[in-house]
N, C-alpha and C positions, 0 to 999 in steps of 0.2 A: 873127207874132211878130217883134220887132225883133232883127235879126241881131247888132247891136252889143252888146245886153244879154246875149245868150246866149254870146257869145264871152268876155265878162268873167267870167261865172259859171263858165265851164269852166276858167279859169286856176287853178292850184294856189295855196293860201294862202301868204303870205310866211312864211319860216322864222323862228321866234322862239327866241332863245338860252335855254338853261336857266338859271334863277337860281343864282348862286353863293352858297355859305354865307359869311356875314360872319365873318371871323376875329375881329374885335373883339367880336362878340356871344358867341362861344364863350369868348374870354378873359374877358369880363365875367362869364359864368356860373361859370367855374372860380374866378376870384378871389373872387366873391361867396360861393360855397360854402366856399371855404378860409377866408375871413375869419370867416364865421359859425361854422365848426367850431373855430376858434382864438380865439374872442372873448375869452378870458381871457389869451391869449398874444399881445398886440399884433395881434389880428385886425383892428383898425380900419384898419391900413395897407393890406392887400389889399382891404378893403371900400371904401375911398376910391378905390383904383385901379379897382375893379369899377364904381363909379358913373361915373367918367370914361369908361371904355371902353364902358359900356352906353349912355350918352347919345350919344357919338360914333357908335356903331354904329347906333342908331335914326335919327340924322340922315342918315347915309350910305345906309341902306336906303330912306329916303323920298326922297332927292334924287339918288341915283346914276343916271347914264345907263344903266348896265348893271343889269339886275334882280338884287337881292340878297335872300336869305332869312336867317332867323335872328332875326326879331323876338321870338319866344317866348323864345329863349335870352337875349336882351338884357334883356327884362322880368324874367325870373327872376333874372338877375344883379343888376339894380337892386333888386328886392325884398329879396334876401339882403343886399346892401350897405347899404341903408337900415335894415334891421332890425339889423344889426350896429352901425351908427353910433348908432342910438337906444338900443340896449340896453347898449352899453359903459359909459356913465356910471352906469346903474342897477347893473350888476355891480360897478363900482368902489366906489360908495357902500355897497352891501351888504357887500362885502369889508372896507371900512374899519370898518364897524360890527361885523362878525362876528369879525374877527381878534382884538381884545382879549378877546372872550368865549372864543374858542378857547384863547388863551394862558392866561387865568385858569383855565379848566377843566383844562387840561393841568397847570398848576402844582398845583392842588388834588388832582388824581389822583395826582401824584407824591408829594405830602406824605402822603396817605392810605396809599400803598403803603409809604413809608419807615417810618411808624408801625407798620403791620401786620408788616413784616419784623422790626422790633425786637421786637415782641411774640412772634412765632413763635420767634425765637432765644432769647428769655428762657424760654419754656415748655420748649424743648428742654434748656436749661441746667439748669432746675429738675429735670427728669426725670433728667438725668445725675447731679445732686447727690444725689438720693434713693437712687441705686444705688451711690454712691461715698462713703459716710461723710460726707455733707453737704458735699462739696467740689465746686466748679465745675470745668469742664474748663480745661486750660491752653492749649488751642488748639482751633480750630474743627474740625480733623480728627478729634478725639475724638468728635464728634457724628455723624460720617459712618457711615451704615449703620443702626445700631440706633435712633438718636434722630431722624435726618433722612436721607432718601435723598440720594444724591450730587447728583441733579438739583435737589432742593429746597434743599440747602445752597448750591449754586452760584447759584441764583436769589436766595436771600436775601442773599447776600454781594455781589451785583452792584450797584454804585452806579448811581443814577439822579438826576443833577443837571443834565441838559442843559435848554436852553430849548426852546420849541415848534419854532422854526426849525431848531435843531440836531437835534432828534429826527427831523424830516422829512428833513433832509439825511443823517442817519445811516442812516435806513431805506433810502433809495435807494443809499447807499454800500454797505450790506450786501448789497443785491440785486445790485450790480455785482461785488462781490468778497467772497464769504461767508467766505473764509479769512483776510481781512486783519485781522479784529478779534482782538485779543489781550487776555487778561484782565489787569487791573491789580491794585492792592492791594485787599484786602477792604474792603467798605463799612462794616464794623463791627469794633470792637475789644473784646476782653474786658478789663475793668478788674479787676485782682487785688484781692481784699478778704478779710478774715477772716470765717469763719463758725463758729458762728452769729452773726448780727447782734445787737448789743446792743439791748435793748428801746428805749432812749432814742434810738437811731440808726435805728430801722426806718423805712423810707420815704424815707430821705435818702442812702443809700449807692448810688452809681452802680455798676452791674455791666456795662452794655453802653453803648458810645459809638459814634456814627456818625463815620466819617472822610469829610471832604468837601474839595474844593478851596478855596483861600482866598477865592475870589469868592463862595462860598456863605455867606450870613449866619448861618443857623441850622442846627443839627444835632439829630438825635434821640438821646435818651438813655433808657435803661431803668433804673429803680431796683430795689432789692431786693424791693419789694412788688409788682413787675410793672407799675407805672405807667410809661407812656411819655410823654415831654413834649419840649419844645424848649428848647435853651439856645443862647447865642451861640457861634458857631464858634470854638473856641480856636486854630485854625490860621490865623485871618485876619491875625495878626501885628500 
């Protein structure tokens, strides 16, 4: 047996350094996941940074003299980054289409609620009149308790004239400071009138009128026959 070959085989193998984890690969993963999770909140910015870091990390892992690991993290960051970049326009277009629909639905629900509130108040006033010699209450407080619970009365007299964006902002504002909201003027006024209504005037005498800020174009009114409808806001000036 050749002595030279045996001596070579007996020598210990050369020491190999342990691969280091690529920091850029980790940064790419974190930025990619961050961008995808905040895709509706300018998540495209961390997503683009994730793409840059991911490609640089893969280049260094492949060409670095010292062994590097983290290829899987870099690929994951690239996938999340590209997904965010591709999906962001889709979400923007969908939001642009959905927002007017949400605003329209919000406004319609507000209008329905205002009409229903006027109707409930009218019915309570009619019940009061039956028990008080055909006379309407002089103030809303006279309905409290027997004809409307305090909670229902406050709900019916609370105005709702905000826009969709103001409603969302107001919701988060109330979450942050629940005690900051203070009640304003009642949303409806009692319109004094003589009873009983003359036959020729039935259906045309206003008994309840909504109060709204000047920027609101229409307000709800309730007539003596219980019909609720819309008129131009008399407070628009």
